[in-house]
N, C-alpha and C positions, 0 to 999 in steps of 0.2 A: 314390612317390605314385601310388596307383591312382585312375583316373578312369572315370566312366561316360559314354559318348558316345551320343547319340540323334539320329537323323535321321528326322523324321516326314515321309514323302513323300506323294505323291498316293494311293498304294494300299497301301503297307506301311510299317512302321517298321524301320529298320536300327538295331541295338543293338550296342555294342562295349564292351569293357573293356580299358583300357590300364594297364600299369605303367610310368610315365614315357612312353617312346616305343615300348615293346614291346607289340604287340597280343597279348592273352591269349585273347580270345574275341570272336566276332562272329556275328550271326545276323540274318536278315531275317524278320520275322513279320507276320502279319495284325493289324489293329487289334483284332480280337476277342480275340486272345491276348496283348495288350500287358501287362495287369495281372499275369497269371500269370507272364510272362517277368520282369517287374520283381521279383516275389517270389522267383523262382528265383535271380536274380542277387544279390539282397540276402543270401540264405542262403549262396550259394557264395562271394561276395566281400565279406565283412563289413568289410574295411579301406577300402572306397571312401568318400571324403569328398566329393569334388567331382564335379559332373555338368554337362554342357552339352547343350542341346537346340536344334536347328534345326528349325523346323516350317513346312512348306508347308500342311499340313492341321491345324487346331486339334485338340489332344488333349482328352480329356474332363476335366471338373473334378476327378473322382475321381483320375485318373492324375496330373494336375498337383499335386493336394494330396499324394499319396503321395511324389512326387519332392521337393517342398519340405520335407516333414516328415523325410525321411530323408537328404537331401544338401544341401550348399551348391550351389544350382542357378543356373547362368548361362543365362538364356533369351536366345539370340542375337538381336541386332538390329543395325541399320546404324550405331549409335552406338558399338559396341565397337571395339576396336583390331584392325586387320588388318595382316598383314606385307607388304603391297604398296601401290604407288601406284595409286589408282583413277582412271582417265581416262574412265570411263563418263560420258556426258553427263547421264544421269538416274540417279545412284547410288542414290537412294531406291527405285527400281523394280527394281534388280538383285536377283535371287533369292539368298537366303542360302545355298542349296545350291551355287549357282555360285561364290559368294564363298569357300565352304569348299574347293571344288576348286582355285581359284586360289591359296588359301593353302597348300595341299599342294604345288602346283607351285613356289611361291616358296621354300618351305622345302627341298624335296627336290632341286630343279634350279636353284640360284642361278646367275645370270649366263648363263642359257640362254634361247633362244626355245622356248616350250612351247605346244603346242596340246592342250587337253584335250577329248576327245569323250566325252560322257556319254550312253550309249544306254539310255534308260529309257522312261518314259511319253512324254516328248518326247526328241528328240535335241538336245543343246545342244553348241555349239562355243564354247570360251573360250580366249582367247589372251593370254599374258603374255610380254613381250619380255625381252631380255637386260638391260635397264635396270631390271627389276622393275616395269615399268609394265603394268597391265592395260588393254588397248585395247578389249575387247569381244568380240563373236563372232556367233553366230547361234542361232536356235531353229527347229526343224522338228518335224513329227509323228513319233512313234516307230513301231516296227513294229506293235504291237498297235492303236494309234490308227488306223493306215492300214487295217488289216483291218476294224476296226469302221466306219470312214467309208465304205468301199465298200459295206458292207451297209446302213448306216443312211440313206445318201443316194441309194440307188438302189432300184428296185422289185423286182429279181429276183436280185441277187447275194447269195450266201450269206455268212454270217459264219464265217470259218475260223480255226483255231488256227495258230500259228506253225509253219512247216515249211520246210526247205530245198528249193528247187526242184530237180527232177531234170534239167531242161533249160532253156535260155534261151527257146526258143520253146514257149510253152504250147499244147498241142493240145486242151485242154478248158478249160471255164470255171474249174475248180478249179486246174488247173496254170497257167493264165494269170494268175490272181490271185496265186498264190505267186511266180511269176516277176516280176510287176509290183511287188509289195510288197518282196520281199527284194532282188532285183537293183536295184530303184530306190534303195533305201537304200544298198546297197553302192556304186553308181555315184555317189551324192551324196557319200558320205564320201570316196571316192577323189578326186573332183573338188575338194572342199574342201581336202584335203591338198595337192594339186598347186598350187592357187592360193596357199596360204600358203607353200609351198616356193619359189615364184617370187619372193616378196618377203622372206622371212625364212629364210635358210639359213646354218648348219645349223638344223634344226628337230627338236625332240623331240616325239613324239606319244604321248599317254597315252589309252588306251581303257578306260572304266569303265562302270558301270551294269549293270542286270539283264540286258541283251541282249549284253553285251560278248563273252562267250565264244562265243555263237552266231555272232557276226559275225567274230570274229578269224581263224578258219581261212581265210575267203574273202578276207581283205584281205592286202595286201603285208606282207612281213616288215619288221622295223624299228619295229613298233608295240609299246609296252609295255602289257600288260593288267594292271590293278590294280583288283580289285573293291572294295577297301577304301580307295580314294584319298580319297573324301569324308570318311570317318570319321577318317582320318589328319589331314586338314585341320582338322576340328573339334577334334581333340585338340590340335593346335598352336595354334589360336585360344584355346582354354581356357588353355593354358600361358602364352601371352604376356599374356593379360588378368589372370591370377592374379598375375603379376609386377608389374603396374601398379596 
């Protein structure tokens, strides 16, 4: 059974095609190119019947109409079935993207303590324990958001693009910004991991999101990078909801 998986995020749409649990195709595209991408996928994979969409940002009526006309569409919400026990105190406010990540962890790492770090627009930390209980996590600004904040909330600091700092001690305003933003995020992630390890050991760590590969080389070994983790989680959610 082929499925179309869509994650409409804050800035881009992640699109994937699965044949059961095998990933056949994935792409991250701008919203402006979403309709063209849907048409290409329909032509290339005519056997797709079912689709699921998780949306942080509302897609256009035209795109929504296209999906409903061409597929049996599941628009993910909090009332659907998920493969884990949700211990979040305000489950109705928990982002569907985070629930998809936890679903992937529940499916791929059963009986294990798993910390999922999603480095995108925001950096989210989500934890599921060996009892398949989701306990929560944390949310902080992502790399690009930190660069933008330094520019927007100060009078004289420039807005820079993401770049690995060449040294810890910045000896110019530009190098100081790169050091502050990138090293600040790395120290935050390392600190979070150590706190979780003190309380939940052994701990499996998954790093995903648009900035995952940029950060991975500077982090300790033992972290699994998976850029398609959220898409895999959505595919699993679709699978279990079709069964019920």
